[in-house]
N, C-alpha and C positions, 0 to 999 in steps of 0.2 A: 659083713654084707649078708642080707637075708633073701636075695633074689631067688635062689634055688628053692627056698621054702615057700615063697610067695606065689610062684607060678608053677603050676603042675605040668604044663605042656612044655617040656624041655626036650630039645633034640640033642643028638650027640655033639661033641666039641663045644660044650658050654653055650649052646644057642638057646636063648630065651624067646619063646613065641608069644606074641601079644595078639590075641584073636578078637577081643572085644574092646569097646571104649572103656569099660570098667578096668580091664587089664592095663590099658594105656594110662589111665588116671592113677592107678595104684603104682605103676612103675615110676611115673613122674614124681609122685609124692615121696616114694622111697628114695629117689635120687636127690631130692632137695637137701636132705640133711647132710649128705656127704659130697656135695657138688663143689668142684673147683670154682672159686669166685669168678674166674674169667668166663666160665661157661654158663653161669647162673642166668644172664639175660636171655641166652638162647633157650634154655629150659623154660623160663617164664613165658617167652613168646609162644613156644610150643603148647604150653598149658592153656594160654589164652585162646589160641587157635582151636584147641580141642573143646574148650568150653563154648566157643562160638558155634561149633558144628553140632554140639550136643543140644543147644537151644538157641537158634539164631535170632529169635524174637526178643529174648531177654538179654543175651550177651552179644556184643558186636565188636569184632576186632577191626581196627583201622589200619590202612596201608601205612599211614604216617608212623604209627606206633612201631610197626614191624621194621620199617626202614631206619628209624631212629635207633632202634635196638641193634640193628646190624652195624650202624655207624659207630656206636659206643663200644660194641664188642671188638670190632677191628682195631679201635684205638689202643686197646690194652693187650692185644695179642701180638707177640713178637715172632713166634714160630710160623714160617711160611706154610708148612704142611697143615698146621692147625687153621690158618687163615683160609686155605682152600676148602677145608671141611666146614668151616663156619659159613662161607659163601654158599656152599652146596645146601646147607641146612635152610638158610633164609630164602634161597632161590625156590626150593621146593615148597616151603611154607607159603610163600607168596603165590605160587602156582595153585596150591591147594585152596587158599583163601579165595582166589578169583574164581576158580571152578565151582567152589561151593556157593559163593554169592550169585553166580550165574544160574546155578541150579534152583536156588530159592526164587530168584526173579522170574525165571521161565515158568516155574510151577505156579507162582502167584498170579501171573497174567493169563495163563492158558488152562491150568489144572490138567495138563496133558501128562498123565502119570507115566506113560510109556517113554516119552521123551525125557522126563525128569529122572526116571530109573537109569537111563543110559548115562546122563550127566552125573548122577549120584555115584554110579560105579566108578566113573573117571575120577571124581573127587575123592572117593575111598582109596583108589590106587595111589593117588598123590599123597593122601594122609599117611598111608602105610610107608611110602618112600620117605616122607619127612621124619616119621618116628624112627625108621631104620637109620637114616642119616644122623639123627641126633645120637642114637646109640653108638654109631661108628665114631662120632666126635668124642663122646664121653669116654668110651673104652679105648680110644687111641691114646688117651692120657692115663687112664686107670688100669686098662687091660681087663682080664678075667672073662668077660662075657661078650657074646655077639647078640644083638637084638634083631629079631625078625618079626616085623609087624605084618598083619594080614589085613585085607580089605574088609572093614567092619560092615560096609553096606551090601556085602554079599549075604548078610544075615538078615532074615525077615524082621527080627526084633528091632535092629537099628534103623532099618528102612521105615518101619511103622512109626518109630519115635520121631524120625525126621518129618514125615507127613503130618503127624499129630501136632508137632510144635509149629510147623509152617502154617497149618490151617488155622492156628490161633489168631492170626491176623487176617480177618475177613477182608476180601478185596471186592468192591463193587465196580461196575463199569466206569464210574466217575474217577476211581482211583488209578485205573490202568495208565492213563496218560501221565499221571503224576509219578507212578512207578517207573515208567519208561524214561522220564526225564531224570529221575534219581539215578537210574542205572547208567544213563549217558554221562551224567556228571561224575559218577564214580569212575567210569572208564577214562574220562578226561583227566581226572585227578591221578589215576594210576600212571598215566603217561607223564604227568608232571613229576611224579616221584621217580619214575624210571629215568627221566632226563636228568633229574637232580642227583640221583644216587647211582646212575649207570656206570660211572667209572669205578665205584666200589664193587659192583657186582661183576663187572668184566664180561668178556665174551662167553656166551652160554647157549648151547643148543636148546635147553629147556626154556630159557627166557626168550630166545628168538621165536620159538614156536608159540609160546604163550602170548607174547606181545603182538605177533602177526595175527593171531586169532582175534584179539580184541581190537586191533587196528582195523581189521576188515569190518567188524561189527560197528565200530565207532564211525568210520567214514561212510558206510552204507546208510546209517541212521541220519547222519548229518546231511547227506545228499537228499534223502527223502524229505527232511524238514525244510531245507532251503528251497526245494523245488515245488513244494505243495502250492504256494500262492500262484506261481506261474502256471502250473499244470491246470489249476482251476480256471485261470484266464484262457488258457489254450482250449480247454473243453468248451467254454462259453463261445469261443470264436469258431467252433466246429473244426478245429485243426486236425482232429482225428481223421476226417475224410481227406484232407490235404495230404497227410502223411501216407495214407493208404494209396492215394493216386500216384504219388511220386514213387513209392515203393514198387507199385505194379509196373510203372514205366521202366524202372531200373531192371526189374526182373524179366518182363516179357515184351518190352517195347511199347511205343506210343500207339501203334495201330489199334489194338483192342480197346485201349482207353478212349481214344478219339471216337471210334465207331459207336461205343456205348454212350458216350456223352451226347453225340449228335442224334442218336436214335432214342434219347430220353430213357435209357435203361440204366440199371444200377451198375456203377463202375466197380465198386468193391465194398467190402464190409468196413465200416469205420473202425479205426484202431482205438481201443479203449485205454490201454496202458501206455500213454504218451511219456516221453522222456525228453529232458532238456537236451541231452546229447543228440537226440534225433532231430530236433529243430535246427541245431547247428549243422548237422550232417546234411539235412534236407536242403538247407540254404545253399550249401556247397554243391549238392547234387543238381539243384536247379540252375545255378550259374554254369556248371559244366554242360548241362543239357542245352542251355541257351547258346553257349559258345559253339558247341558242336553243330547246332541247327543253323546258326548264322554262317558258319564255314561251309555247311552243305549247300545253302542258298548261293553263296559266292561260287562254289564249284559248278552248280547247275547253270548259273548265269554265264559263266565262262564257256560251258559246253554249248549253250544256245548261241552265243556269239560265234563260236566255231562253226556251228551248223549253218548259221546265216551266211557266213563267208563262203561256205561250200555251195550254198544255193546260188549265190551270185556268180560262181564260177561255172555253173551248169548251163548248157545250151538251152535256149528258149523252147526248144523242141523236146527236151528231156522231161516230158510231163510226169512220167511215172517216178523218176528219181526225185524230182522236185517235191512231188506230193508226199513221198515217203519221208523226206527230210522235214517237211512241214509238220507231219504227224509226230515225228520225234520231238520237234520244238514244243508242240502242244502237250506231249507227255511230260516234258521237262517243266513246262509252266504249271501243269497240274501238281507235279511234285513240289514245286516252289510254294504253291498255294497251300498244300498240306502241311509243309514245314512251317509256314507262317502261322497256320492254325496251332501248330505245336508250340511255337514261341509264345503265342497269345495265351495258351493254357499255362505254360510255365510262368509267365509274368503274372497271371491271375493268382496262381498258387503262391508266388513270391510275395505279392502284395498282402495276401492273407496272413503271412507270418511276419511281415515287416514290423508290426507293432510289438511283437514279443522277442524278435531276434536279438536286439541289443541287450535286453534284460537277460536272455538266455546266455549270451556271451559272458556277461558280468557274473552270473551265477556259476557258470562253468569255471571261470578263472578263480573265483572264491573257493569252490570245491577243490580245485586243483592245488591251491595253496595249502588248504587244510590237510589234504591227502599227503602232500609232500612233507609237511611239518611232522606228522606222526610216523610216516614211513622212515624218516631219518632216525627217529628214536628207535624204531624196530631194528634198523640196520646196524646200530652200534653194538648189538649183541651177536651179530653174525660171526661165525667162526672163520678166521682167515684161512684161505686154502692155498696161499702162496707158499712155495717150498724154499 
């Protein structure tokens, strides 16, 4: 073995340090010749991942290839300790691939270098872990060395190479929608593979964290896409104003809204970012407000009946008392009139959303099912906490 000669940066205790992509390629090439056949597919997968990260436009590693390699490797490994190390290798390779693909996607659609730098550093950390894991797997069988890989993207040269290769694919505005769709399809495919091979991978903090990250992205984008046609319809129907009115009623009461309505002043600023959830919530709010208002009218009418009974019991000479009671009745009747105006306003707002309410319910149910489907896949990787 010539590792000690090939790599100058050697720490005590036979630790080999790989600081650049060239170091990693050289080490993988060196290992090929004397690799245990059982571990060869793992090394080949690592090499393909490294090639993808060196030039993502020319070389592209698929999730299918990675998962199929995991399956085939586990079929021929008998030792349980080695199986655990194999799973660790593929888990971190998958995490690295996904973080790197996300970095490429985010940079291509936004050209935000600051955001991309942060993602690239995370991808570099994952790559270093995956190389170190492979080293732990190889030398758990062969012994001799410990492999310590460093984050290559903390080096200016490797970052420059990334941006240079990524810029090779020019993206115009017309391509952005296409790229977003490709990224969404890739995430959906990731979850298909996680569902299919989840039992092979087993419970994993790394996979749980990674899958939860992409589950959040996947469901948020799906919700946006499903809601767009309805939101357009809602804006045309001026429902932003309706949402604002109902929100203001819930926050500060009906009084200020009614007074501004009847004095022809502006009630509130129209809400621009409407949401399907808000339409459903608003419908429920209006039903609740209407029920409360009807109950209030019933209460006031009962109070008026009580006051009328009291008037009848008064002496015909109790002018002052009778007058006071009639004034109370008049106040109660005015309150009833105000509450009836409130109910009329609530019903007007309810009619304005009636046309889109059922569609909103259908979309909400569809999103809920989509969310549930992918969350179940995420949860299969959660570490059991029961003792």
